[in-house]
All heavy atoms as an XYZ file, in Angstrom:
946
protein
N      30.261      8.366     35.258
C      28.900      7.944     35.623
C      27.999      9.040     36.059
O      26.957      8.859     36.573
C      28.953      6.774     36.582
C      29.616      5.489     36.073
S      29.043      4.996     34.412
C      27.483      4.341     34.665
N      28.485     10.252     35.911
C      27.772     11.440     36.333
C      26.694     11.820     35.336
O      25.655     12.514     35.665
C      28.653     12.648     36.519
O      29.332     12.962     35.360
C      29.647     12.475     37.639
N      26.752     11.294     34.125
C      25.664     11.709     33.142
C      24.644     10.478     33.248
O      24.898      9.360     32.889
C      26.345     11.716     31.788
C      25.467     12.096     30.634
C      24.844     13.336     30.662
C      25.189     11.271     29.565
C      24.067     13.801     29.630
C      24.392     11.721     28.503
C      23.787     12.968     28.594
O      22.952     13.268     27.575
N      23.424     10.890     33.662
C      22.457      9.902     34.039
C      22.045      8.913     32.857
O      21.781      7.850     33.194
C      21.165     10.628     34.654
C      21.470     11.089     36.018
C      20.289     11.638     36.561
C      20.568     12.185     38.024
N      19.730     11.519     38.996
N      21.853      9.407     31.676
C      21.550      8.437     30.616
C      22.533      7.297     30.474
O      22.283      6.167     30.191
C      21.434      9.325     29.290
C      21.041     10.632     29.835
C      21.812     10.773     31.095
N      23.831      7.654     30.573
C      24.851      6.506     30.526
C      24.755      5.636     31.722
O      24.841      4.455     31.511
C      26.267      7.191     30.354
C      27.344      6.134     30.473
C      26.362      8.047     28.963
N      24.600      6.217     32.896
C      24.455      5.335     34.067
C      23.321      4.395     33.905
O      23.379      3.180     34.226
C      24.291      6.228     35.288
N      22.186      4.921     33.319
C      20.990      4.017     33.185
C      21.286      2.944     32.092
O      20.855      1.786     32.320
C      19.839      4.988     32.660
N      21.951      3.351     31.049
C      22.331      2.245     30.022
C      23.208      1.213     30.692
O      23.014      0.005     30.388
N      24.181      1.564     31.371
C      25.087      0.582     32.005
C      24.349     -0.321     33.006
O      24.445     -1.477     33.094
C      26.283      1.349     32.727
C      27.058      0.430     33.616
C      27.147      2.037     31.575
N      23.552      0.434     33.806
C      22.646     -0.287     34.874
C      21.751     -1.354     34.216
O      21.729     -2.486     34.616
C      21.907      0.740     35.648
C      20.940      0.195     36.620
C      19.863      1.160     37.028
N      19.001      1.497     35.957
C      18.476      2.718     35.701
N      18.695      3.676     36.548
N      17.726      2.909     34.657
N      21.059     -0.928     33.130
C      20.006     -1.781     32.561
C      20.479     -2.826     31.487
O      19.979     -3.869     31.436
C      18.930     -0.916     31.890
C      18.231     -0.046     32.895
O      18.286     -0.356     34.100
O      17.468      0.860     32.480
N      21.544     -2.387     30.733
C      21.891     -3.238     29.563
C      23.356     -3.649     29.605
O      23.762     -4.409     28.725
C      21.627     -2.497     28.303
C      20.290     -1.880     28.093
C      19.266     -2.959     27.935
N      17.923     -2.318     27.784
C      16.832     -3.024     27.578
N      16.867     -4.269     27.484
N      15.735     -2.399     27.415
N      24.185     -3.105     30.389
C      25.583     -3.375     30.384
C      25.922     -4.803     30.715
O      25.384     -5.436     31.652
N      26.854     -5.358     29.898
C      27.248     -6.769     30.079
C      27.884     -6.927     31.502
O      27.571     -7.934     32.230
C      28.385     -7.158     29.006
C      29.026     -8.500     29.157
C      27.829     -9.605     28.964
C      30.058     -8.637     28.140
N      28.661     -6.015     31.930
C      29.272     -6.146     33.322
C      28.172     -6.077     34.364
O      28.274     -6.857     35.382
C      30.324     -5.045     33.574
C      31.528     -5.095     32.650
C      32.471     -3.960     32.981
C      32.240     -6.407     32.648
N      27.168     -5.211     34.282
C      26.102     -5.136     35.181
C      25.383     -6.452     35.227
O      24.923     -6.919     36.326
C      25.199     -4.015     34.847
O      25.831     -2.802     34.969
N      25.077     -7.005     34.015
C      24.281     -8.266     34.047
C      25.040     -9.365     34.664
O      24.508    -10.187     35.444
C      23.959     -8.639     32.601
C      22.853     -7.771     32.023
C      22.492     -8.197     30.667
N      23.682     -8.211     29.853
C      23.671     -8.068     28.518
N      22.566     -8.137     27.845
N      24.848     -8.070     27.850
N      26.357     -9.500     34.414
C      27.226    -10.533     35.069
C      27.333    -10.261     36.556
O      27.281    -11.213     37.308
C      28.642    -10.485     34.433
C      28.700    -11.126     32.993
C      30.138    -11.247     32.554
C      30.383    -12.688     32.240
N      31.745    -12.955     31.888
N      27.425     -9.025     37.020
C      27.501     -8.735     38.367
C      26.140     -9.143     39.183
O      26.253     -9.728     40.103
C      27.795     -7.291     38.652
N      25.036     -8.933     38.472
C      23.752     -9.330     39.135
C      23.713    -10.830     39.221
O      23.053    -11.337     40.168
C      22.603     -8.716     38.329
C      22.401     -7.282     38.518
C      21.056     -6.762     37.929
N      21.035     -6.812     36.448
C      21.434     -5.855     35.749
N      21.822     -4.704     36.195
N      21.232     -5.992     34.399
N      24.171    -11.539     38.180
C      24.247    -12.980     38.371
C      25.295    -13.551     39.313
O      25.382    -14.694     39.485
C      24.471    -13.570     36.966
C      23.260    -13.371     36.017
C      23.408    -14.235     34.734
N      24.763    -14.120     34.123
C      24.863    -13.310     32.980
N      24.001    -12.659     32.455
N      26.117    -13.307     32.449
N      26.284    -12.702     39.723
C      27.269    -13.161     40.578
C      28.490    -13.768     39.794
O      29.222    -14.511     40.344
N      28.655    -13.458     38.532
C      29.567    -14.028     37.637
C      30.719    -13.139     37.269
O      31.628    -13.517     36.508
C      28.915    -14.524     36.444
C      27.890    -15.622     36.730
C      27.064    -16.074     35.423
O      27.313    -15.396     34.360
O      26.264    -16.894     35.470
N      30.680    -11.858     37.746
C      31.744    -10.898     37.237
C      33.106    -11.163     37.948
O      33.121    -11.474     39.094
C      31.253     -9.441     37.680
C      32.105     -8.422     37.226
C      32.012     -8.229     35.715
C      31.601     -7.048     37.855
N      34.091    -11.077     37.059
C      35.476    -11.323     37.468
C      36.242    -10.071     37.079
O      35.852     -9.260     36.335
C      36.146    -12.536     36.865
O      36.344    -12.310     35.294
C      35.237    -13.807     37.088
N      37.484     -9.928     37.677
C      38.464     -8.941     37.387
C      38.810     -8.988     35.848
O      38.963     -8.015     35.264
C      39.659     -8.967     38.266
C      40.665     -7.827     38.104
C      40.014     -6.448     38.259
C      41.804     -8.010     39.022
N      38.943    -10.269     35.444
C      39.260    -10.404     33.887
C      38.173     -9.723     33.041
O      38.527     -9.150     32.096
C      39.334    -11.840     33.638
C      39.706    -12.151     32.152
C      41.008    -11.825     31.662
C      38.720    -12.568     31.257
C      41.207    -12.141     30.312
C      38.902    -12.755     29.995
C      40.227    -12.530     29.479
N      36.933     -9.865     33.478
C      35.848     -9.293     32.694
C      36.013     -7.795     32.611
O      35.756     -7.166     31.566
C      34.525     -9.646     33.315
C      34.134    -11.065     33.259
O      34.482    -11.761     32.225
O      33.465    -11.620     34.156
N      36.291     -7.168     33.826
C      36.435     -5.771     33.832
C      37.622     -5.253     33.005
O      37.541     -4.269     32.203
C      36.629     -5.252     35.324
C      37.030     -3.774     35.420
C      35.361     -5.667     36.114
N      38.726     -5.961     33.037
C      39.884     -5.561     32.222
C      39.583     -5.735     30.724
O      39.963     -4.913     29.928
C      41.073     -6.325     32.647
S      41.712     -6.026     34.323
N      38.961     -6.856     30.389
C      38.672     -7.190     28.954
C      37.698     -6.054     28.397
O      37.842     -5.605     27.357
C      37.989     -8.588     28.899
C      37.685     -8.944     27.495
O      38.641     -8.904     26.575
O      36.516     -9.380     27.185
N      36.684     -5.737     29.295
C      35.794     -4.679     28.864
C      36.464     -3.293     28.543
O      36.244     -2.686     27.549
C      34.676     -4.492     29.906
C      33.628     -3.480     29.614
N      32.619     -3.851     28.755
C      33.467     -2.195     30.066
C      31.750     -2.858     28.710
N      32.297     -1.867     29.469
N      37.355     -2.981     29.443
C      38.064     -1.633     29.215
C      38.953     -1.773     28.005
O      39.082     -0.757     27.278
N      39.633     -2.858     27.796
C      40.503     -3.047     26.612
C      39.753     -2.899     25.372
O      40.165     -2.294     24.346
C      41.225     -4.383     26.806
C      42.346     -4.512     25.897
C      43.168     -5.808     26.157
O      42.491     -6.884     26.684
N      44.422     -5.851     25.893
N      38.565     -3.624     25.254
C      37.717     -3.521     24.120
C      37.293     -2.105     23.775
O      37.399     -1.646     22.656
C      36.530     -4.434     24.249
C      36.585     -5.818     23.779
C      35.299     -6.573     23.684
N      34.229     -6.122     24.538
C      33.976     -6.704     25.737
N      34.775     -7.568     26.200
N      33.039     -6.242     26.507
N      36.855     -1.432     24.833
C      36.378      0.004     24.617
C      37.493      0.880     24.090
O      37.314      1.662     23.212
C      35.730      0.537     25.809
C      34.314      0.116     26.031
N      33.977     -1.154     26.341
C      33.147      0.747     25.756
C      32.639     -1.248     26.274
N      32.142     -0.081     26.016
N      38.633      0.808     24.689
C      39.845      1.595     24.366
C      40.223      1.342     22.906
O      40.466      2.281     22.118
C      40.958      1.418     25.282
N      40.282      0.045     22.560
C      40.650     -0.319     21.260
C      39.796      0.090     20.169
O      40.168      0.675     19.096
N      38.422      0.071     20.320
C      37.524      0.416     19.320
C      37.562      1.971     19.191
O      37.418      2.461     18.093
C      36.131     -0.144     19.514
C      35.276     -0.051     18.249
C      35.361      0.513     20.700
C      34.060     -0.926     18.221
N      37.563      2.698     20.236
C      37.479      4.142     20.123
C      38.826      4.728     19.514
O      38.706      5.654     18.827
C      37.279      4.745     21.515
C      35.871      4.432     22.007
N      35.590      4.195     23.320
C      34.655      4.304     21.350
C      34.296      3.892     23.462
N      33.795      3.929     22.337
N      39.945      4.078     19.824
C      41.151      4.560     19.201
C      41.097      4.404     17.676
O      41.505      5.267     16.999
C      42.354      3.754     19.786
N      40.543      3.314     17.221
C      40.435      3.077     15.770
C      39.393      4.132     15.157
O      39.643      4.522     14.071
C      39.994      1.759     15.538
C      41.063      0.691     15.533
C      40.561     -0.615     15.240
N      39.865     -1.072     16.451
C      39.812     -2.297     16.901
N      40.375     -3.229     16.181
N      39.204     -2.614     17.999
N      38.421      4.413     15.890
C      37.446      5.374     15.308
C      37.978      6.786     15.238
O      37.745      7.490     14.309
C      36.136      5.345     16.140
C      35.010      6.092     15.595
S      33.400      5.682     16.364
C      33.605      5.975     17.984
N      38.780      7.228     16.252
C      39.244      8.585     16.194
C      40.553      8.808     15.474
O      40.810      9.901     14.998
C      39.431      9.068     17.696
C      38.184      9.044     18.509
C      37.993      8.454     19.669
C      36.876      9.603     18.170
N      36.731      8.542     20.096
C      35.988      9.239     19.202
C      36.481     10.352     17.022
C      34.683      9.657     19.190
C      35.132     10.729     17.102
C      34.297     10.285     18.060
N      41.390      7.759     15.443
C      42.841      7.987     14.919
C      43.145      7.267     13.683
O      44.310      7.239     13.321
C      43.791      7.720     16.036
C      43.562      8.555     17.180
C      43.207      7.957     18.420
C      43.688      9.872     17.184
C      42.979      8.705     19.651
C      43.496     10.655     18.279
C      43.056     10.095     19.420
N      42.264      6.639     12.924
C      42.493      5.893     11.755
C      41.963      6.725     10.582
O      41.455      7.752     10.682
C      41.957      4.432     11.803
C      42.587      3.607     12.942
C      43.943      3.102     12.562
N      44.074      2.296     11.337
C      43.967      0.998     11.255
N      43.781      0.267     12.245
N      44.088      0.399     10.065
N      41.893      6.031      9.418
C      41.467      6.644      8.212
C      39.825      6.684      8.242
O      39.195      6.148      9.066
C      41.900      5.891      6.936
C      41.446      4.485      6.992
O      42.075      3.637      7.759
O      40.499      4.155      6.293
N      39.363      7.478      7.289
C      37.846      7.675      7.249
C      37.109      6.356      7.067
O      36.046      6.179      7.638
C      37.593      8.652      6.186
C      36.091      9.105      6.102
C      35.806     10.121      4.995
C      34.447     10.580      4.900
N      34.250     11.604      3.884
N      37.535      5.505      6.197
C      36.905      4.207      5.980
C      36.781      3.342      7.269
O      35.698      2.774      7.623
N      37.836      3.314      7.982
C      37.936      2.572      9.230
C      36.992      3.163     10.251
O      36.193      2.555     10.977
C      39.327      2.527      9.812
O      40.215      1.914      8.861
C      39.379      1.779     11.192
N      36.945      4.550     10.364
C      36.168      5.282     11.211
C      34.715      4.988     11.013
O      33.932      4.745     11.868
C      36.397      6.765     11.212
N      34.294      4.993      9.658
C      32.880      4.718      9.272
C      32.501      3.297      9.711
O      31.422      3.119     10.200
C      32.665      4.929      7.856
C      32.638      6.428      7.452
C      32.375      6.640      5.971
C      30.913      6.490      5.786
N      30.430      6.908      4.522
N      33.374      2.298      9.390
C      33.095      0.955      9.800
C      32.926      0.819     11.258
O      32.007      0.048     11.756
C      34.172     -0.027      9.242
C      33.948     -0.254      7.767
C      34.872     -1.381      7.310
N      36.260     -1.223      7.658
C      37.196     -0.554      7.073
N      36.850      0.140      5.957
N      38.491     -0.494      7.509
N      33.775      1.345     12.112
C      33.764      1.282     13.482
C      32.419      1.953     14.016
O      31.797      1.418     14.908
C      34.977      1.837     14.133
C      34.814      2.003     15.630
C      36.260      1.036     13.815
N      32.172      3.098     13.485
C      30.954      3.748     13.918
C      29.687      2.940     13.617
O      28.768      2.928     14.454
C      30.887      5.194     13.188
N      29.600      2.321     12.446
C      28.420      1.479     12.093
C      28.384      0.286     13.017
O      27.271     -0.042     13.501
C      28.553      1.020     10.663
C      28.325      2.153      9.625
C      28.701      1.809      8.206
O      29.099      0.602      7.951
O      28.590      2.686      7.319
N      29.516     -0.280     13.312
C      29.549     -1.435     14.283
C      29.039     -0.949     15.713
O      28.221     -1.607     16.283
C      30.868     -1.971     14.424
C      31.164     -2.926     15.523
N      30.556     -4.252     15.330
C      31.757     -2.935     16.683
C      30.861     -4.954     16.456
N      31.542     -4.133     17.295
N      29.545      0.179     16.116
C      29.121      0.817     17.423
C      27.591      1.003     17.456
O      26.939      0.694     18.485
C      29.832      2.057     17.638
C      29.634      2.675     19.115
C      29.838      4.197     18.935
N      29.129      4.788     19.983
C      27.771      5.090     20.136
N      27.002      4.804     19.170
N      27.331      5.710     21.178
N      27.088      1.529     16.437
C      25.593      1.817     16.389
C      24.799      0.456     16.466
O      23.883      0.346     17.166
C      25.223      2.570     15.072
C      25.789      3.998     15.210
C      23.757      2.618     14.802
C      25.733      4.838     13.893
N      25.270     -0.535     15.684
C      24.550     -1.829     15.769
C      24.608     -2.407     17.193
O      23.637     -2.917     17.680
C      25.253     -2.849     14.822
C      24.483     -3.068     13.524
C      25.127     -4.097     12.770
C      25.299     -3.679     11.337
N      25.987     -4.644     10.451
N      25.890     -2.397     17.778
C      26.036     -3.029     19.077
C      25.204     -2.382     20.155
O      24.623     -2.952     21.060
C      27.504     -3.000     19.549
C      27.772     -3.295     20.939
C      28.318     -3.975     18.699
N      25.029     -1.064     20.045
C      24.293     -0.269     21.073
C      22.864     -0.035     20.783
O      22.106      0.787     21.551
C      25.001      1.046     21.233
C      26.267      0.909     21.950
N      27.493      1.042     21.228
C      26.643      0.896     23.247
C      28.462      0.773     22.114
N      27.974      0.749     23.335
N      22.249     -0.654     19.663
C      20.832     -0.544     19.360
C      19.909     -0.858     20.509
O      18.952     -0.258     20.794
C      20.415     -1.251     18.134
C      20.865     -0.623     16.881
C      20.572     -1.413     15.604
O      20.362     -2.627     15.795
O      20.655     -0.910     14.569
N      20.378     -1.905     21.361
C      19.446     -2.395     22.290
C      19.698     -1.597     23.644
O      18.887     -1.906     24.593
C      19.777     -3.873     22.559
O      21.100     -3.978     23.077
C      19.470     -4.756     21.452
N      20.563     -0.690     23.675
C      20.837     -0.008     24.975
C      19.968      1.248     24.947
O      20.362      2.289     24.512
C      22.259      0.468     25.070
C      22.613      1.160     26.406
C      23.262     -0.812     24.961
N      18.736      1.016     25.334
C      17.708      1.985     25.363
C      16.640      1.719     26.433
O      16.457      0.456     26.741
C      17.007      2.198     24.021
N      16.107      2.619     27.042
C      15.085      2.351     28.161
C      14.037      3.474     28.236
O      14.306      4.499     27.665
N      13.007      3.240     28.943
C      11.996      4.183     29.207
C      12.267      5.223     30.225
O      11.775      6.340     30.255
C      10.694      3.482     29.575
C      10.160      2.626     28.376
O      10.474      2.956     27.215
O       9.507      1.581     28.651
N      12.986      4.879     31.213
C      13.257      5.791     32.402
C      14.751      5.812     32.722
O      15.450      4.804     32.878
C      12.492      5.250     33.658
C      12.755      6.167     34.785
C      11.006      5.200     33.296
N      15.280      7.044     32.760
C      16.706      7.264     33.143
C      16.824      6.998     34.645
O      17.734      6.358     35.108
C      17.182      8.702     32.819
C      17.214      8.836     31.344
C      18.536      8.963     33.388
C      17.490     10.301     30.823
N      15.925      7.630     35.456
C      16.131      7.480     36.980
C      14.652      7.274     37.460
O      13.842      8.170     37.300
C      16.734      8.858     37.373
C      16.984      8.868     38.934
O      16.463      7.982     39.609
O      17.688      9.762     39.374
N      14.539      6.105     38.148
C      13.224      5.937     38.681
C      12.720      6.942     39.790
O      11.479      7.090     39.877
C      13.131      4.373     39.239
C      13.256      3.425     38.115
C      14.123      4.143     40.344
N      13.637      7.474     40.414
C      13.240      8.445     41.447
C      12.959      9.762     40.754
O      12.345     10.766     41.485
N      13.288     10.018     39.562
C      13.061     11.277     38.867
C      12.804     10.937     37.463
O      13.671     11.064     36.510
C      14.310     12.184     38.949
C      14.235     13.501     38.370
C      13.302     14.480     38.606
C      15.173     13.757     37.344
C      13.311     15.719     38.040
C      15.192     15.088     36.692
C      14.206     15.960     37.047
O      14.111     17.134     36.375
N      11.541     10.536     37.151
C      11.203     10.041     35.798
C      10.884     11.110     34.769
O      10.687     10.817     33.532
C       9.955      9.083     35.942
O       8.889      9.835     36.360
N      10.769     12.342     35.101
C      10.461     13.479     34.224
C      11.405     13.560     32.978
O      10.872     13.862     31.925
C      10.476     14.780     34.909
C       9.254     14.976     35.819
C       9.409     14.303     37.135
O      10.500     13.763     37.454
O       8.531     14.247     37.960
N      12.694     13.363     33.109
C      13.468     13.480     31.893
C      13.162     12.416     30.871
O      13.627     12.585     29.646
C      14.922     13.236     32.409
C      14.885     13.539     33.865
C      13.570     13.202     34.248
N      12.485     11.381     31.183
C      12.099     10.410     30.156
C      13.109      9.267     29.924
O      13.876      8.882     30.963
N      13.217      8.739     28.732
C      14.151      7.661     28.485
C      15.481      8.021     28.116
O      15.917      9.241     27.978
N      16.135      6.964     27.612
C      17.528      7.099     27.161
C      17.800      6.217     26.051
O      16.994      5.215     25.839
C      18.464      6.863     28.278
C      18.513      5.415     28.704
C      19.288      4.377     28.156
C      17.584      5.069     29.789
C      19.204      3.069     28.637
C      17.575      3.687     30.131
C      18.349      2.732     29.575
O      18.268      1.410     29.882
N      18.707      6.513     25.167
C      19.104      5.655     24.080
C      20.495      5.974     23.712
O      20.861      7.047     23.501
N      21.419      4.961     23.699
C      22.857      5.137     23.403
C      23.065      5.901     21.992
O      23.956      6.659     21.877
C      23.606      3.874     23.413
O      23.376      3.251     24.677
C      25.045      4.026     23.209
N      22.171      5.509     21.094
C      22.347      6.146     19.723
C      21.659      7.430     19.579
O      21.642      8.053     18.498
C      21.883      5.080     18.677
C      22.823      3.885     18.558
O      23.997      3.996     18.897
N      22.310      2.765     18.201
N      21.002      7.933     20.595
C      20.420      9.193     20.540
C      21.406     10.300     20.318
O      22.554     10.253     20.847
C      19.544      9.475     21.772
N      21.202     11.400     19.609
C      22.149     12.481     19.377
C      22.748     13.018     20.606
O      23.970     13.127     20.661
C      21.399     13.448     18.559
C      20.268     12.720     17.922
C      19.879     11.583     18.841
N      21.954     13.288     21.575
C      22.494     13.954     22.784
C      23.523     13.070     23.524
O      24.537     13.492     24.065
C      21.480     14.476     23.813
C      20.827     13.320     24.636
C      19.984     13.743     25.667
N      19.427     12.588     26.269
C      18.443     12.522     27.123
N      17.836     13.587     27.443
N      17.974     11.409     27.561
N      23.214     11.695     23.579
C      24.083     10.737     24.309
C      25.358     10.482     23.448
O      26.456     10.296     23.975
C      23.330      9.533     24.600
C      22.118      9.782     25.473
O      22.172     10.773     26.282
N      21.041      9.043     25.367
N      25.173     10.404     22.142
C      26.359     10.264     21.246
C      27.350     11.377     21.371
O      28.609     11.168     21.387
C      25.957      9.956     19.813
O      25.281      8.769     19.697
N      26.775     12.557     21.356
C      27.547     13.719     21.495
C      28.281     13.759     22.887
O      29.434     14.116     22.923
C      26.730     15.029     21.351
C      27.548     16.252     21.399
S      28.873     16.509     20.059
C      27.901     16.654     18.666
N      27.611     13.494     23.955
C      28.223     13.465     25.250
C      29.448     12.417     25.199
O      30.430     12.771     25.731
C      27.203     13.086     26.244
C      27.800     13.007     27.650
C      27.941     14.132     28.523
C      28.399     11.926     28.363
N      28.507     13.734     29.648
C      28.812     12.406     29.548
C      28.555     10.600     27.922
C      29.425     11.581     30.500
C      29.249      9.701     28.894
C      29.528     10.261     30.120
N      29.133     11.196     24.716
C      30.193     10.188     24.667
C      31.424     10.696     23.953
O      32.579     10.518     24.311
C      29.715      8.959     24.189
N      31.143     11.265     22.709
C      32.177     11.740     21.926
C      33.067     12.822     22.590
O      34.288     12.747     22.670
C      31.673     12.385     20.538
O      30.975     11.345     19.951
C      32.709     12.923     19.608
N      32.410     13.780     23.237
C      33.180     14.844     23.874
C      33.905     14.310     25.055
O      34.972     14.782     25.307
C      32.158     16.003     24.234
C      31.585     16.762     23.066
C      30.525     17.717     23.577
C      32.648     17.386     22.232
N      33.309     13.392     25.773
C      34.044     12.838     26.966
C      35.246     12.034     26.511
O      36.336     12.170     27.100
C      33.026     11.918     27.684
O      31.854     12.668     28.109
C      33.667     11.327     29.032
N      35.158     11.229     25.492
C      36.279     10.444     25.024
C      37.334     11.387     24.533
O      38.586     11.195     24.870
C      35.876      9.585     23.889
C      35.044      8.378     24.277
C      34.344      7.781     23.069
O      34.689      8.060     21.963
O      33.421      6.939     23.285
N      37.101     12.381     23.737
C      38.031     13.203     23.122
C      38.677     14.167     24.165
O      39.892     14.517     24.022
C      37.445     14.049     21.964
C      37.143     13.203     20.726
C      36.527     14.101     19.649
C      38.368     12.518     20.230
N      37.930     14.557     25.187
C      38.523     15.313     26.276
C      39.686     14.606     26.951
O      40.621     15.075     27.259
C      37.340     15.783     27.237
C      37.957     16.610     28.342
N      38.247     16.087     29.616
C      38.162     17.977     28.382
C      38.725     17.097     30.367
N      38.724     18.184     29.554
N      39.314     13.268     27.332
C      40.321     12.484     27.895
C      41.578     12.302     27.032
O      42.718     12.457     27.507
C      39.734     11.058     28.188
O      38.625     11.128     28.953
N      41.356     12.048     25.830
C      42.621     11.944     24.841
C      43.361     13.315     24.822
O      44.553     13.291     24.859
C      42.067     11.597     23.482
C      43.199     11.709     22.391
C      41.632     10.197     23.416
N      42.545     14.349     24.777
C      43.242     15.654     24.712
C      44.070     15.932     26.019
O      45.099     16.489     26.026
C      42.209     16.746     24.548
C      42.794     18.150     24.338
N      42.705     19.112     25.298
C      43.684     18.650     23.384
C      43.275     20.274     24.840
N      43.913     19.872     23.704
N      43.512     15.582     27.170
C      44.066     15.745     28.441
C      45.527     14.951     28.414
O      46.478     15.490     28.906
C      43.179     15.297     29.564
C      43.744     15.570     30.919
C      43.659     16.693     31.655
C      44.532     14.665     31.770
N      44.353     16.561     32.871
C      44.820     15.338     32.899
C      45.080     13.346     31.497
C      45.591     14.687     33.932
C      45.722     12.740     32.456
C      46.074     13.429     33.702
N      45.409     13.681     28.014
C      46.666     12.822     28.019
C      47.560     13.445     27.108
O      48.827     13.646     27.500
C      46.226     11.425     27.645
C      45.461     10.764     28.707
C      47.512     10.659     27.281
C      44.739      9.478     28.173
N      47.186     13.892     25.982
C      48.154     14.517     25.023
C      48.854     15.812     25.607
O      50.067     15.962     25.470
C      47.448     14.922     23.765
C      48.342     15.604     22.654
C      49.216     14.778     21.961
C      48.183     16.885     22.434
C      50.051     15.420     21.014
C      49.052     17.553     21.528
C      49.969     16.777     20.792
O      50.733     17.424     19.862
N      48.043     16.623     26.259
C      48.631     17.816     26.855
C      49.614     17.485     27.934
O      50.537     18.160     28.161
C      47.478     18.679     27.434
C      46.725     19.544     26.440
C      45.753     20.430     27.109
O      45.266     20.095     28.249
O      45.438     21.454     26.547
N      49.299     16.539     28.751
C      50.107     16.233     29.934
C      51.399     15.470     29.533
O      52.417     15.582     30.140
C      49.259     15.331     30.925
C      48.141     15.914     31.510
C      48.549     17.134     32.408
N      47.549     17.692     33.117
C      46.740     18.754     32.697
N      47.009     19.376     31.592
N      45.783     19.260     33.542
N      51.379     14.677     28.402
C      52.481     13.891     28.066
C      53.334     14.393     26.856
O      54.570     14.436     26.790
C      52.135     12.402     27.816
C      51.477     11.728     29.055
C      51.114     10.398     28.625
C      52.448     11.637     30.181
N      52.587     14.829     25.830
C      53.391     15.150     24.516
C      54.293     16.279     24.671
O      55.381     16.211     24.021
C      52.329     15.410     23.465
N      53.978     17.252     25.470
C      54.863     18.496     25.445
C      55.891     18.334     26.599
O      56.563     19.325     26.865
C      53.999     19.738     25.593
C      53.134     20.015     24.459
C      51.875     19.934     24.469
C      53.757     20.248     23.192
C      50.999     20.148     23.403
C      53.015     20.466     22.003
C      51.582     20.370     22.114
N      55.854     17.270     27.366
C      56.766     17.182     28.494
C      57.693     15.941     28.310
O      58.118     15.331     29.333
C      56.000     17.115     29.767
C      55.196     18.371     30.009
C      54.347     18.192     31.285
N      53.785     19.413     31.635
C      52.605     19.847     31.174
N      51.862     19.051     30.372
N      52.101     20.940     31.564
N      58.033     15.641     27.066
C      58.866     14.494     26.759
C      58.436     13.173     27.481
O      59.143     12.496     28.030
C      60.363     14.791     27.144
C      60.814     15.984     26.357
C      62.221     16.241     26.659
N      62.602     17.465     26.050
C      63.856     17.642     25.541
N      64.724     16.704     25.664
N      64.122     18.752     24.950
N      57.125     13.002     27.463
C      56.479     11.825     27.969
C      56.729     11.582     29.550
O      56.767     10.475     29.979
C      56.878     10.612     27.241
C      56.437     10.605     25.785
C      57.320     11.020     24.752
C      55.118     10.416     25.465
C      56.915     11.150     23.522
C      54.711     10.511     24.181
C      55.557     10.901     23.137
N      56.881     12.680     30.239
C      56.912     12.659     31.716
C      55.742     13.399     32.208
O      55.488     14.570     31.841
C      58.192     13.204     32.233
C      59.411     12.296     31.882
C      60.604     12.917     32.421
N      60.885     14.232     31.787
C      61.785     15.100     32.051
N      62.511     14.966     33.116
N      61.956     16.168     31.284
N      55.024     12.757     33.203
C      53.900     13.547     33.770
C      54.264     14.607     34.786
O      55.113     14.380     35.594
C      52.975     12.481     34.420
C      51.735     13.161     35.071
C      50.761     13.470     34.264
C      51.730     13.353     36.379
C      49.602     14.123     34.913
C      50.716     13.978     37.011
C      49.576     14.282     36.254
N      53.722     15.731     34.587
C      53.833     16.886     35.551
C      52.532     17.526     35.675
O      51.905     17.831     34.779
C      54.828     17.926     35.066
C      56.292     17.402     35.190
C      57.212     18.548     34.829
N      58.229     18.064     33.849
C      58.819     18.722     33.020
N      58.519     20.061     32.864
N      59.653     18.156     32.203
N      52.159     17.620     36.992
C      50.791     18.197     37.291
C      50.833     19.672     36.825
O      51.883     20.270     36.990
C      50.398     18.041     38.721
N      49.668     20.137     36.482
C      49.572     21.639     36.219
C      49.944     21.882     34.954
O      50.092     22.597     34.103
């Protein structure tokens, strides 16, 4: 949540944020949300090209409404945000792949045992 456009999108349009504001958010919702995101991204990065294209098209459709005029009301100069904007898509891609790479480095070369450093 350190990247302000993503924080703004979650704040303004996120399903979990809307449920939390209504007082309806449960732990099940949080777990379900994480599971959905992990599942869709794994298919996009590690399956065949056709699957990746279908998942990417679905992701673009789902996130069309995640856009707003102001990232931070206290600092409005940067302008708005949009999940499908190139800078935000690139940030999300690099963040996801960095996490996958970190896990691979930590586990794959150590016979699936975690060792720091």
